[in-house]
N, C-alpha and C positions, 0 to 999 in steps of 0.2 A: 338647775338652772339649765343644763346642757338642752332641754326637751323646750326651753323655749328660743334658745337660738337658733334649734332647729327649725321650727316653724318661720323665720324670716329669713332662711338662707336658700332657699328659692325649692323650686319643685323639682319632685322625683328623688329626689335626694336619698332616699331608701333604696334604687335600682343602681344607685354610682355608689356607694357609700356602703361596699360588700366587705372588705377588710382586705380584700385583697388590690394587689397591682396598688401598691402602695395607698391604702387610705387605712381607717380604722373603718369599725362596722357605724352604721348608722344611728343604732343603740348605745354604744358605747363611746365613752368621753376620754382619752386617753393623751395625755403629754409628754415629751422629751426632747433629751439634748438631742440632736442631729436625727433624728429618729420617723424618717419617711412614713412609718404607718401607724403614725401620730395625729389627733384631732387637731392639738396645737403640738408646730416643731419649733423647736428653741435653734438658732443656730450655735454650733460650738464657738466661733466668735464672741458670740452675744455674753454666754457662759463665762467665760475666759476674761472678759471684757467687765464682766455684771453691768451692762447696759447695755443697749441698743433696741434688736426690735424681735419680734414672734411674729409665725407665721401661724393663721386660721386657714387650717386646709381644709373646712367642710363646705363654705358658702360656692353655689353653684353658680357658675356663667348665666344663669337668669332670673339672680337672686337681686334685691335691689338696694344698692350698695350704699344708701343714706342711711336704710333698715340696717343695715350691719353693719355701719358704723356707728350708731347708735347704744344698738346693744351693748357690740363689745366695749363702747365706752364706759354703759351703765354698770355693767359688769367689772371690768379693770380698774376705772380711774375713779368713778364717782362709786362705786359699789354700792349703788344701788340697782340692781337689777328688774327689779319689780317696780318699781315708779314709788315705793313704800312713803319716800318724802312726798310725794304728790299727797299721797293720801290723804296722811297725818294735817296736811294743810288743809286738805277740805274738810277734814273730820272737825276739827278745830275752828272752821270759820260756818260751820253749824250748828256748833257748840251756842 
């Protein structure tokens, strides 16, 4: 899933996400509480409260925010990162 996300997270992320300067490497997915070196950073207060938000630190400034929001929602809320539900519907329509 990480590779699919990286496809929509903007251009030249290989150059920006080096693993230095508080980023995870381009080809590595990592999450953590209050971890600035992670791909997904969960604020400490979110962990304490067991509710809140997370920061996806991978998208670049040149990304399409609608594409990024869509793929995050599909992966986290809808649990359907590959549009499998849509493919199943298309398959059944053909039958």
